N, C-alpha and C positions, 0 to 999 in steps of 0.2 A: 381369615385371609389377610395377609400382609400386603399393603400397597406401598409403592415407592412414589416419590415426588415426580411429577410429570414435567417439571421445568427443564428447559434446555439451557445450558450455561453458555456464556459468550464464546467459549472455545469450541462449542459444538457438541459437547458431551452432555449426557443426562445427569441430573442431580441424583445422587445415590442415597439420599436420606429417606427415612420413613415418612410417609404422608400422614398428616393429622387425621384424626378420626372424622370421617364424613367429608373430607376435602381431598382435592387432587394434589395439594402442595404440602411441603414440609413447613416447619416453623419459620425458617429463613425466607421462604418464598410465599408465605401466606398473604403478606401485605401486597396490595396491587402495585405500589410504587416500586417494589423490588423487582417484580416481574416486568414492569415497564423499563427499568434500568437494564435488565438483561436483554430485552428486545432492542433497546437503543444501541447497546454494545454490539449485539449480533448484526444489526443493520449496518453499523459503521464498519465492522470487520468484513462484511460482505461487499462493501463498496471499495475497500482499500485496493484490491487487485486491479481495479480500473483507474486508479488515481495517478496523476502525474506527480512530479517531485514537489511542486509548490503546494498542491492539495494535501500531500502527506505531511509536509512541514506544518501546515495550519492545523491539521488533525492532531499531530503530536503535541503541538503547543496547547491546544484546547484540552487534550487528555492530561497533560501535566498540570494545567491549571485546575481541572476538575479533581484530580487526585490530591493536590495540595489543599483544596477547599473541602475535601471529603465528600464531594458529590458522588463520586464513583469509588468502588472498592479497589484495593490493590490487585485483586484477581482480574477484575475487568480491565484495568490499565495494562496488566501484563499480557492479556490476550490481544489487546489492541497493539501494544508494542511488538509482539511477536509477528502479527500480520504485517505491520509496517516494515519490520526488518526484512521479512521475506520479499516484500515488494521493492524495497530499496536495493536489495541484492539483484533482483531482476532488472531494475532500471540501470544499475551499474554495469551489468553484463551487456545489456542492449547498447549502452553508450560506448563500451569498449569495442563491440562488434562494428558499430557505425564508424568509429574512428579508424579501425583497421581497414574497412572497406574504402573509406575516403583516401587513406594513404596509399592503398594499392592502386586505386583509380588514378591518383595523382602521379604515381611512379609510372604507370602505363602511359599516361598522356605525355609525360616528360620524355619517355623513351620513344614514343611515336613521333614527337616533334623533333627530337634529335636526329632521327633517321630520315626526316623529310628533306629532300633536296631543294624544295621550293619554299622553305620556311622564311627566307628573306624577301619573298614576293608578297608579303602581307601589307595591308594598309596601315599607315602610321599616322598618328595625330601630329599636326603641325600648328603652332600658334598663329593666330590671325594678326595681321598688322593693321 
């Protein structure tokens, strides 16, 4: 019977390599530190959808540093970058919608105050002597 590696990659897919005889993992994932790296990357990718812009910037900086120092593999970094790109697109869209709502509310308020016959009856600040 042929068995495949049971490791789940950072992108969420299963490893498609053959498992070593008598083990659950392939040659690449037989070392515990490799499986730990996959788990760390999966955990970071799972946290990215709830991050704000600052947290994403910190995570991307750390990922680039780890990639340069060869702590993580390029495939791990690519999975993290893809998740961060998706989240940044969501944050950009949210910011655009908030800006549109604010401009619409501002224009409604300006139109309402222009049509108000009592707008000159408001309190005004006067300097004290």
